[in-house]
Backbone as CSV, one residue per row, in Angstrom:
resi,resn,N_x,N_y,N_z,CA_x,CA_y,CA_z,C_x,C_y,C_z
1,MET,-7.141,-24.690,6.391,-6.287,-25.496,5.536,-4.853,-25.254,5.955
2,THR,-4.392,-25.961,6.920,-3.048,-25.766,7.445,-2.513,-27.092,7.962
3,ASP,-1.221,-27.148,8.172,-0.630,-28.373,8.725,0.026,-28.111,10.075
4,ASN,-0.462,-27.100,10.790,0.040,-26.717,12.109,1.456,-26.162,12.086
5,ASN,1.989,-25.887,10.928,3.274,-25.231,10.798,3.008,-23.724,10.876
6,PRO,3.610,-23.008,11.836,3.284,-21.590,11.998,3.663,-20.712,10.806
7,SER,4.455,-21.221,9.879,4.832,-20.398,8.727,4.166,-20.855,7.438
8,CYS,3.200,-21.757,7.533,2.571,-22.240,6.303,1.431,-21.319,5.866
9,PRO,1.134,-21.248,4.574,0.017,-20.445,4.077,-1.302,-20.999,4.607
10,ASP,-2.300,-20.165,4.606,-3.610,-20.601,5.085,-4.685,-19.750,4.451
11,LEU,-5.880,-20.282,4.331,-7.038,-19.506,3.930,-8.245,-20.049,4.663
12,TRP,-9.155,-19.121,4.993,-10.357,-19.526,5.709,-11.457,-18.515,5.485
13,GLU,-12.690,-18.945,5.756,-13.836,-18.068,5.588,-14.121,-17.339,6.898
14,LEU,-14.284,-16.028,6.807,-14.611,-15.217,7.968,-16.106,-15.288,8.254
15,ASP,-16.507,-14.821,9.410,-17.919,-14.848,9.796,-18.823,-14.134,8.794
16,ASN,-18.288,-13.101,8.124,-19.110,-12.341,7.169,-19.073,-12.928,5.759
17,GLY,-18.401,-14.057,5.575,-18.343,-14.703,4.272,-17.116,-14.346,3.439
18,ASP,-16.376,-13.315,3.823,-15.133,-12.976,3.120,-14.102,-14.084,3.350
19,ILE,-13.128,-14.145,2.474,-12.057,-15.132,2.590,-10.783,-14.419,3.024
20,ALA,-10.160,-14.909,4.083,-8.886,-14.369,4.568,-7.763,-15.268,4.066
21,VAL,-6.628,-14.647,3.739,-5.504,-15.370,3.162,-4.217,-15.007,3.884
22,ILE,-3.444,-16.018,4.226,-2.079,-15.821,4.707,-1.184,-16.507,3.690
23,GLY,-0.268,-15.770,3.126,0.652,-16.315,2.139,1.917,-15.486,2.116
24,ARG,2.779,-15.778,1.187,4.026,-15.021,1.067,3.735,-13.681,0.414
25,ASP,4.113,-12.594,1.052,3.940,-11.253,0.489,5.056,-11.024,-0.525
26,LEU,4.702,-11.095,-1.790,5.687,-10.929,-2.861,5.416,-9.670,-3.668
27,THR,4.807,-8.680,-3.031,4.474,-7.434,-3.705,5.701,-6.805,-4.349
28,ALA,6.755,-6.640,-3.600,7.961,-5.984,-4.134,8.570,-6.783,-5.286
29,GLU,8.590,-8.096,-5.156,9.213,-8.939,-6.176,8.431,-8.971,-7.482
30,TYR,7.096,-8.880,-7.411,6.268,-9.025,-8.599,5.702,-7.712,-9.141
31,SER,5.780,-6.633,-8.400,5.086,-5.407,-8.800,5.487,-4.897,-10.179
32,ARG,6.724,-5.069,-10.583,7.159,-4.597,-11.907,6.812,-5.578,-13.019
33,ARG,6.372,-6.787,-12.657,6.096,-7.812,-13.661,4.608,-8.083,-13.842
34,LEU,3.754,-7.257,-13.269,2.316,-7.458,-13.383,1.839,-7.146,-14.797
35,PRO,0.758,-7.774,-15.238,0.175,-7.414,-16.530,-0.198,-5.927,-16.536
36,ALA,-0.253,-5.324,-17.691,-0.498,-3.880,-17.823,-1.808,-3.445,-17.188
37,ASP,-2.811,-4.311,-17.164,-4.116,-3.923,-16.628,-4.306,-4.295,-15.155
38,VAL,-3.225,-4.638,-14.465,-3.286,-5.022,-13.049,-2.491,-4.021,-12.226
39,SER,-3.067,-3.618,-11.092,-2.342,-2.722,-10.192,-2.575,-3.168,-8.754
40,ILE,-1.682,-2.751,-7.866,-1.777,-3.060,-6.448,-1.968,-1.739,-5.721
41,GLY,-3.098,-1.606,-5.016,-3.399,-0.379,-4.298,-2.481,-0.175,-3.107
42,HIS,-2.463,1.063,-2.587,-1.570,1.386,-1.470,-1.898,0.575,-0.214
43,ASN,-3.108,0.071,-0.097,-3.483,-0.726,1.068,-3.624,-2.212,0.723
44,GLU,-2.992,-2.646,-0.361,-3.068,-4.032,-0.818,-1.676,-4.641,-0.901
45,ALA,-1.641,-5.959,-0.964,-0.393,-6.694,-1.159,-0.659,-7.844,-2.115
46,LEU,0.333,-8.214,-2.883,0.246,-9.376,-3.739,0.685,-10.573,-2.897
47,VAL,-0.233,-11.492,-2.665,0.039,-12.658,-1.830,0.031,-13.892,-2.722
48,VAL,1.052,-14.717,-2.583,1.169,-15.922,-3.393,0.835,-17.144,-2.539
49,LEU,-0.052,-17.985,-3.068,-0.424,-19.242,-2.423,0.122,-20.395,-3.245
50,PRO,0.579,-21.459,-2.601,1.011,-22.622,-3.353,-0.167,-23.207,-4.140
51,ARG,0.087,-23.611,-5.368,-0.967,-24.169,-6.218,-1.660,-25.340,-5.543
52,LYS,-0.886,-26.227,-4.928,-1.488,-27.413,-4.327,-2.445,-27.044,-3.193
53,MET,-2.218,-25.923,-2.539,-3.110,-25.490,-1.476,-4.468,-25.077,-2.032
54,LEU,-4.466,-24.306,-3.106,-5.725,-23.870,-3.699,-6.483,-25.046,-4.316
55,ILE,-5.780,-25.963,-4.927,-6.405,-27.160,-5.495,-7.069,-27.969,-4.374
56,ALA,-6.385,-28.117,-3.246,-6.950,-28.864,-2.124,-8.171,-28.187,-1.542
57,ALA,-8.208,-26.854,-1.582,-9.337,-26.099,-1.026,-10.520,-26.043,-1.978
58,LYS,-10.329,-26.396,-3.226,-11.360,-26.249,-4.252,-12.696,-26.867,-3.849
59,GLU,-12.677,-28.041,-3.259,-13.931,-28.707,-2.911,-14.700,-27.956,-1.824
60,ASP,-14.039,-27.100,-1.073,-14.692,-26.326,-0.022,-15.166,-24.954,-0.491
61,ILE,-14.852,-24.581,-1.728,-15.234,-23.281,-2.264,-16.539,-23.438,-3.038
62,PRO,-17.597,-22.736,-2.589,-18.887,-22.893,-3.266,-18.873,-22.282,-4.663
63,ASN,-19.701,-22.813,-5.533,-19.890,-22.240,-6.867,-20.837,-21.059,-6.750
64,ALA,-20.473,-19.948,-7.392,-21.277,-18.727,-7.406,-21.969,-18.524,-6.143
């Protein structure tokens, strides 16, 4: 799901079925504003995807 722009977000399914995501790393900007029951591990990042991108991908995401 990309428009050939090298800086655009993207998501795709890996060979093992996991989903890979490229988006804006906003960990530092959002880390203090997370809900109380949410945390970001030392090997994780908070990645933001544009809403319209996820909506467009919805038809390709299987149910359960």
